[in-house]
C-alpha positions as CSV (number, residue, x, y, z in Angstrom):
1,X,137.1,70.9,147.2
2,X,137.3,70.0,143.6
3,X,134.0,68.2,143.7
4,X,132.4,71.4,145.2
5,X,133.8,73.5,142.3
6,X,132.6,71.1,139.7
7,X,129.1,71.1,141.3
8,X,129.0,74.9,141.2
9,X,130.1,74.9,137.5
10,X,127.5,72.3,136.7
11,X,124.8,74.4,138.4
12,X,125.8,77.5,136.5
13,X,125.7,75.7,133.2
14,X,122.3,74.1,134.1
15,X,121.0,77.6,134.7
16,X,122.1,78.7,131.2
17,X,125.2,80.7,131.9
18,X,128.8,79.7,131.4
19,X,131.2,79.5,134.4
20,X,132.0,83.1,133.8
21,X,128.3,84.1,134.3
22,X,127.7,84.9,130.7
23,X,124.9,83.7,128.4
24,X,126.0,81.4,125.6
25,X,124.8,81.9,122.0
26,X,122.5,78.9,122.2
27,X,118.8,78.9,122.6
28,X,119.2,76.6,125.6
29,X,121.2,79.3,127.4
30,X,119.5,82.4,126.1
31,X,116.1,81.0,127.1
32,X,117.1,80.9,130.8
33,X,117.5,84.7,131.0
34,X,114.8,86.1,133.4
35,X,112.3,88.4,131.8
36,X,113.0,92.0,133.0
37,X,110.1,92.8,135.3
38,X,109.2,96.1,133.7
39,X,107.8,94.4,130.6
40,X,105.3,92.1,132.3
41,X,104.2,95.0,134.5
42,X,103.7,97.4,131.6
43,X,101.0,95.3,129.8
44,X,100.2,98.0,127.2
45,X,102.3,99.5,124.5
46,X,102.0,101.4,121.2
47,X,103.4,100.2,117.9
48,X,104.2,102.8,115.2
49,X,104.5,101.8,111.6
50,X,106.0,104.7,109.8
51,X,108.2,104.6,106.7
52,X,108.5,105.2,103.0
53,X,105.3,103.2,102.6
54,X,103.5,106.1,104.3
55,X,104.0,108.1,101.1
56,X,101.7,106.2,98.7
57,X,99.6,105.3,101.8
58,X,97.6,102.9,99.8
59,X,96.8,99.2,100.6
60,X,99.3,98.6,103.4
61,X,103.0,98.7,104.3
62,X,103.8,95.9,101.9
63,X,103.1,98.3,99.0
64,X,106.4,97.8,97.2
65,X,106.3,94.0,97.3
66,X,102.7,93.9,96.1
67,X,103.3,96.4,93.4
68,X,106.6,95.3,91.9
69,X,107.1,91.7,92.8
70,X,103.6,90.2,93.1
71,X,102.1,92.7,90.7
72,X,98.7,92.8,92.5
73,X,96.2,94.5,90.2
74,X,94.9,97.1,92.7
75,X,98.5,98.3,93.4
76,X,99.5,98.3,89.7
77,X,96.3,100.2,88.7
78,X,96.9,102.7,91.5
79,X,100.4,103.5,90.3
80,X,99.4,103.6,86.6
81,X,96.5,106.0,87.3
82,X,98.4,108.3,89.7
83,X,102.1,108.4,88.8
84,X,104.1,109.0,85.7
85,X,105.5,106.1,83.7
86,X,108.8,104.6,85.0
87,X,108.1,105.9,88.5
88,X,110.2,103.9,90.9
89,X,109.8,103.2,94.6
90,X,112.9,105.3,95.3
91,X,111.1,108.2,93.8
92,X,108.9,108.2,96.9
93,X,111.9,109.1,99.0
94,X,111.9,112.9,98.4
95,X,108.1,112.9,99.1
96,X,108.6,111.5,102.6
97,X,108.7,115.0,104.0
98,X,107.7,114.8,107.7
99,X,107.2,118.6,107.8
100,X,104.5,118.2,110.6
101,X,106.5,115.7,112.6
102,X,106.6,117.0,116.2
103,X,108.1,114.3,118.5
104,X,107.2,116.2,121.6
105,X,103.5,116.0,120.6
106,X,103.9,112.3,119.9
107,X,105.5,111.7,123.2
108,X,102.7,113.6,125.0
109,X,100.0,111.6,123.1
110,X,101.6,108.3,123.9
111,X,101.8,109.2,127.6
112,X,98.2,110.2,127.5
113,X,97.2,106.9,126.0
114,X,98.4,105.1,129.1
115,X,101.0,103.1,127.2
116,X,104.1,102.1,129.1
117,X,106.3,101.4,126.1
118,X,106.4,102.2,122.4
119,X,107.9,100.4,119.4
120,X,108.8,102.5,116.3
121,X,109.7,100.9,113.0
122,X,113.3,101.7,112.6
123,X,113.4,99.9,109.3
124,X,110.7,97.9,107.5
125,X,111.2,95.3,104.7
126,X,111.8,98.1,102.2
127,X,115.2,98.7,103.8
128,X,114.8,102.5,104.4
129,X,116.1,103.4,107.8
130,X,114.5,106.0,110.1
131,X,117.9,106.9,111.5
132,X,121.1,107.9,109.7
133,X,122.6,104.5,109.4
134,X,126.0,104.2,107.9
135,X,124.8,100.8,106.6
136,X,122.0,102.3,104.5
137,X,123.8,105.0,102.5
138,X,121.4,107.3,100.6
139,X,118.4,105.1,101.8
140,X,117.7,106.7,105.2
141,X,115.8,109.6,106.6
142,X,118.9,111.8,107.0
143,X,120.1,111.4,103.4
144,X,116.6,111.3,101.7
145,X,113.3,113.0,102.4
146,X,113.1,114.7,105.8
147,X,116.9,115.0,106.2
148,X,116.4,114.2,109.9
149,X,117.0,111.5,112.5
150,X,113.4,110.7,113.0
151,X,114.1,107.8,115.3
152,X,116.6,109.7,117.5
153,X,114.3,112.7,117.8
154,X,111.5,110.6,119.1
155,X,113.7,108.7,121.5
156,X,114.8,112.0,123.0
157,X,111.3,113.3,123.4
158,X,110.0,110.1,124.9
159,X,112.8,110.1,127.5
160,X,112.6,113.9,128.2
161,X,108.8,114.1,128.6
162,X,107.6,110.7,129.8
163,X,108.5,107.5,131.7
164,X,107.5,105.4,128.7
165,X,110.0,102.9,127.5
166,X,111.5,103.4,124.0
167,X,111.7,100.4,121.7
168,X,112.4,99.7,118.0
169,X,111.1,97.3,115.4
170,X,113.7,96.1,112.9
171,X,113.3,94.0,109.8
172,X,116.1,91.4,109.4
173,X,115.6,91.2,105.6
174,X,114.9,93.6,102.7
175,X,112.8,92.6,99.8
176,X,115.0,93.9,96.9
177,X,118.4,94.3,98.5
178,X,120.7,92.6,95.9
179,X,123.0,91.2,98.6
180,X,120.0,89.4,100.2
181,X,118.8,88.2,96.9
182,X,122.3,86.7,96.2
183,X,122.1,84.8,99.5
184,X,118.6,83.7,98.6
185,X,119.9,82.5,95.2
186,X,122.5,80.3,97.0
187,X,119.7,78.8,99.1
188,X,121.3,80.7,102.0
189,X,124.5,78.8,101.9
190,X,126.2,82.2,101.9
191,X,125.5,84.7,104.7
192,X,126.8,87.9,103.3
193,X,123.7,90.0,103.9
194,X,123.3,89.5,107.7
195,X,127.0,90.0,108.2
196,X,127.1,93.2,106.0
197,X,123.8,94.7,106.8
198,X,121.4,93.2,109.4
199,X,123.6,92.6,112.3
200,X,125.7,95.8,112.0
201,X,122.5,97.8,111.9
202,X,121.3,96.1,115.1
203,X,124.5,96.9,116.9
204,X,124.3,100.5,115.7
205,X,120.7,100.8,116.9
206,X,121.5,99.5,120.3
207,X,124.7,101.4,120.9
208,X,123.4,104.7,119.6
209,X,119.8,104.7,120.9
210,X,119.7,102.2,123.7
211,X,116.2,100.8,123.1
212,X,114.5,98.7,125.8
213,X,112.7,96.6,123.2
214,X,114.2,95.0,120.1
215,X,111.2,93.8,118.0
216,X,112.6,91.7,115.3
217,X,110.7,90.8,112.1
218,X,111.2,89.2,108.7
219,X,113.1,86.2,109.9
220,X,111.0,83.7,108.0
221,X,112.5,85.0,104.7
222,X,115.4,82.6,105.5
223,X,115.6,79.1,106.9
224,X,116.8,79.6,110.5
225,X,118.4,81.8,113.1
226,X,121.8,80.4,112.2
227,X,121.6,82.3,108.9
228,X,120.8,85.5,110.6
229,X,123.4,85.3,113.4
230,X,120.6,85.9,115.8
231,X,121.9,83.9,118.8
232,X,125.3,85.6,118.8
233,X,123.7,89.1,118.6
234,X,121.2,88.3,121.4
235,X,124.0,86.9,123.6
236,X,125.9,90.2,123.2
237,X,122.6,92.0,123.9
238,X,122.1,90.1,127.2
239,X,125.8,90.1,128.2
240,X,127.5,93.3,127.1
241,X,125.1,95.8,125.6
242,X,124.3,99.1,127.2
243,X,120.7,97.8,127.8
244,X,121.6,94.3,128.9
245,X,119.6,94.5,132.2
246,X,116.5,96.0,130.8
247,X,116.1,95.0,127.1
248,X,113.5,92.5,125.9
249,X,113.3,90.7,122.6
250,X,110.6,88.9,120.8
251,X,110.7,85.5,119.0
252,X,111.1,86.5,115.3
253,X,114.8,85.7,115.0
254,X,114.5,82.6,112.6
255,X,111.9,80.1,111.7
256,X,113.2,77.9,114.5
257,X,112.6,80.7,117.0
258,X,109.0,81.6,116.2
259,X,106.7,80.9,119.1
260,X,109.6,79.0,120.7
261,X,112.5,81.3,121.8
262,X,112.8,84.9,123.0
263,X,111.7,87.0,126.0
264,X,108.2,87.2,124.7
265,X,106.4,85.3,121.9
266,X,104.4,87.0,119.2
267,X,103.9,83.9,117.1
268,X,102.0,85.7,114.4
269,X,100.4,89.1,113.8
270,X,97.3,89.7,116.0
271,X,98.1,86.6,118.0
272,X,95.4,86.2,120.6
273,X,95.2,82.6,121.9
274,X,92.4,83.1,124.3
275,X,94.0,80.8,126.9
276,X,96.7,81.3,129.5
277,X,100.2,80.4,128.1
278,X,103.2,79.2,130.0
279,X,105.5,81.8,128.4
280,X,105.2,85.6,128.2
281,X,103.5,86.7,125.0
282,X,102.4,89.8,123.2
283,X,99.4,90.5,121.0
284,X,100.5,93.0,118.3
285,X,97.4,94.4,116.5
286,X,96.1,97.4,114.6
287,X,93.5,100.1,115.2
288,X,93.0,100.1,111.4
289,X,91.7,96.5,110.9
290,X,93.2,96.3,107.4
291,X,96.7,97.8,107.6
292,X,99.7,98.6,109.8
293,X,100.6,101.7,107.8
294,X,98.5,104.7,107.1
295,X,95.9,104.3,104.3
296,X,94.3,107.3,102.6
297,X,91.5,105.1,101.3
298,X,90.4,103.9,104.8
299,X,86.8,104.5,105.9
300,X,85.5,104.8,109.4
301,X,84.2,101.2,109.5
302,X,87.8,100.0,109.0
303,X,88.8,101.3,112.5
304,X,88.3,99.3,115.7
305,X,86.0,101.0,118.2
306,X,86.7,101.4,121.8
307,X,84.4,98.5,122.5
308,X,86.6,96.4,120.1
309,X,89.8,97.6,121.7
310,X,88.8,97.0,125.4
311,X,87.7,93.5,124.4
312,X,91.1,92.7,122.9
313,X,92.8,94.3,125.8
314,X,90.8,92.3,128.4
315,X,91.3,89.0,126.6
316,X,95.0,89.6,126.2
317,X,95.8,90.7,129.7
318,X,93.7,88.0,131.3
319,X,95.6,85.4,129.5
320,X,99.0,86.7,130.5
321,X,99.9,88.7,127.4
322,X,100.8,92.3,126.6
323,X,98.9,94.4,124.1
324,X,100.9,96.3,121.5
325,X,98.4,98.5,119.6
326,X,99.5,100.0,116.3
327,X,99.0,103.4,114.7
328,X,100.3,104.5,111.3
329,X,101.4,108.1,110.9
330,X,101.2,110.0,107.6
331,X,104.2,110.8,105.3
332,X,104.2,114.4,106.7
333,X,104.5,113.2,110.3
334,X,100.9,113.4,111.6
335,X,99.0,111.0,113.7
336,X,95.6,111.5,112.3
337,X,92.5,112.3,114.5
338,X,91.0,108.8,114.4
339,X,94.2,107.3,115.8
340,X,94.6,110.2,118.3
341,X,91.0,109.7,119.5
342,X,91.5,106.0,120.1
343,X,94.7,106.6,122.0
344,X,93.2,109.3,124.2
345,X,90.1,107.1,124.8
346,X,92.3,104.2,125.8
347,X,94.1,106.5,128.2
348,X,90.8,107.7,129.7
349,X,89.8,104.1,130.2
350,X,93.1,103.1,131.8
351,X,93.0,106.2,134.0
352,X,89.9,104.7,135.6
353,X,90.5,101.0,135.3
354,X,94.3,100.7,135.1
355,X,94.7,98.9,138.4
356,X,93.1,95.9,136.8
357,X,95.7,96.0,134.0
358,X,99.1,97.3,135.1
359,X,101.2,94.9,137.1
360,X,98.3,92.4,137.2
361,X,98.6,88.7,137.0
362,X,96.5,86.0,135.5
363,X,94.0,84.6,137.9
364,X,92.8,81.0,138.4
365,X,90.2,81.6,135.7
366,X,90.7,83.7,132.6
367,X,87.1,84.1,131.6
368,X,83.8,83.4,133.4
369,X,82.1,80.1,133.0
370,X,78.6,81.4,133.1
371,X,78.5,84.8,131.4
372,X,80.5,85.5,128.3
373,X,82.5,88.7,127.9
374,X,83.9,88.7,131.4
375,X,87.6,88.4,131.9
376,X,89.6,88.1,135.1
377,X,92.9,89.5,136.4
378,X,94.4,89.7,139.9
379,X,96.6,92.1,141.6
380,X,97.9,91.7,145.2
381,X,94.9,90.5,147.2
382,X,92.2,91.7,144.8
383,X,90.5,90.0,141.9
384,X,89.2,92.0,139.0
385,X,86.4,91.2,136.5
386,X,86.5,93.1,133.2
387,X,82.9,93.2,132.0
388,X,82.6,94.0,128.3
389,X,78.8,94.3,128.1
390,X,76.5,96.0,130.6
391,X,74.2,93.2,131.9
392,X,70.5,93.0,131.4
393,X,68.4,94.4,134.2
394,X,71.6,95.6,135.8
395,X,72.3,92.1,137.3
396,X,75.6,90.3,136.4
397,X,75.7,86.6,137.0
398,X,79.2,85.0,137.6
399,X,80.0,81.4,137.7
400,X,83.7,81.4,138.3
401,X,84.1,83.4,141.5
402,X,82.9,83.3,145.0
403,X,83.0,85.7,148.0
404,X,83.5,85.5,151.7
405,X,80.5,86.6,153.7
406,X,82.2,90.0,154.5
407,X,83.6,90.5,151.1
408,X,83.2,93.7,149.1
409,X,82.6,94.4,145.4
410,X,83.5,97.7,144.0
411,X,83.1,99.1,140.4
412,X,86.1,101.2,139.4
413,X,84.8,104.6,138.5
414,X,81.9,104.4,141.0
415,X,82.3,105.4,144.6
416,X,79.9,103.1,146.5
417,X,80.2,99.3,147.1
418,X,77.9,97.2,145.0
419,X,75.3,94.9,146.4
420,X,75.8,91.2,145.7
421,X,74.3,87.8,146.5
422,X,75.5,84.2,146.2
423,X,73.1,81.4,145.5
424,X,74.5,78.0,144.8
425,X,77.2,78.1,142.3
426,X,76.7,81.6,141.0
427,X,77.4,85.1,142.3
428,X,75.1,87.9,141.3
429,X,76.2,91.5,141.4
430,X,73.8,94.5,141.2
431,X,75.2,97.1,138.9
432,X,74.6,100.8,139.7
433,X,72.8,103.4,137.6
434,X,75.0,103.8,134.5
435,X,74.7,107.6,134.8
436,X,76.7,107.4,138.1
437,X,79.6,105.5,136.5
438,X,82.7,107.1,135.0
439,X,83.7,104.4,132.5
440,X,81.9,104.4,129.2
441,X,83.1,101.2,127.6
442,X,84.1,98.1,129.6
443,X,83.4,98.1,133.3
444,X,85.7,96.6,136.0
445,X,84.6,95.0,139.2
446,X,87.0,94.7,142.1
447,X,86.5,91.8,144.5
448,X,88.1,91.7,147.9
449,X,88.0,88.4,149.8
450,X,87.3,86.5,146.6
451,X,88.3,83.0,145.5
452,X,87.5,80.6,142.6
453,X,84.1,79.1,142.8
454,X,84.0,75.6,144.4
455,X,81.3,73.0,144.1
456,X,79.9,73.8,147.5
457,X,76.4,75.2,147.6
458,X,76.3,78.4,149.6
459,X,73.5,80.8,150.6
460,X,75.0,84.1,151.4
461,X,73.4,87.5,150.6
462,X,74.9,91.0,150.6
463,X,71.9,92.7,148.8
464,X,70.9,94.7,151.8
């Protein structure tokens, strides 16, 4: 009997939990937690970079650091030209007005985009919190500027009007917080800042707003997750928090955690490996190619087109990732028309082609061996090919997929089956008249009775 008990305990520890069924604050234990299924099925989310940096709305969200610490000339010149002498970053606070902020409108827009989750910046590296945090006295959106719980209002609207999951971004460090700078001065032998600021804020966020995503950032500012107390917090998150069964976390909890630990890996901004990875990952990227925050100096050429966005989406989903696409609202709470247009266009595309994206899995091949710009996914018994470019003479040649003799090829957004032929090691699909197709950017083919191409030479035709 004792031997059986010991074996059960050993199995429990091997699986990453203690004998009491709890995750331990070690990466070895935390990494065994299964990824909540909703996240892998969601595939597509919206990132929202909004904060005090939205007031100067110049350069990017690192405005304060570039202006005051690194003294980059464009930022210094911008301030010298447009603001009075001795203007401080704190002086932007009252100008963060959010008078046009309508969280119901935002929620409706995010739903229309086809996103299944959103991630709002609760606090960026500037330290300004978008909720009335008791750990950010006089440096939060309730005490300064809009005098409003911006984060809480959006969480309520999202949950009231949509089935979209609500998540938060949170920076572990703050550029100019004197407590953090003291820890830094000690070469992080002291840990006053995370104990006094970072971790209490995270507990406050989770307990008050119950986010399903904790998107951590800024961990590389200190040596490792041991300084931040990350593992203890995540163990609580998985064991005892009000979102313990649904929450997901990324990998930015310490230099030792990057691209190594967490429910999903982000590795670096705009991470897009182009190959299938053994661990769930996410590509966080921006519609504005030059910034995460809103920029008044942006021009049309800076914004990704729908052709660009469907390409990134196809590459990401085919390789097992999620796409987190960023918009940057204005200081007064608007999502400007160029962002709104892209979000609605993405929703239109997903409304036609979403079955190739949502709840899909990576296939045997990620992209086609013969024709570039073709990316594969699978869902249940169907295989999908996301075709980024309309083929010459309306004939698409594929080298990575084959069909049974009675197989069918459909184009999503077109009602009739497509004609196809197989000759040797390629499959050729006849595209319809473009005027008869609903989709206007990338086109998705749905294959039934399909399999990876083998080396056998076959002569099967379905042209007629």
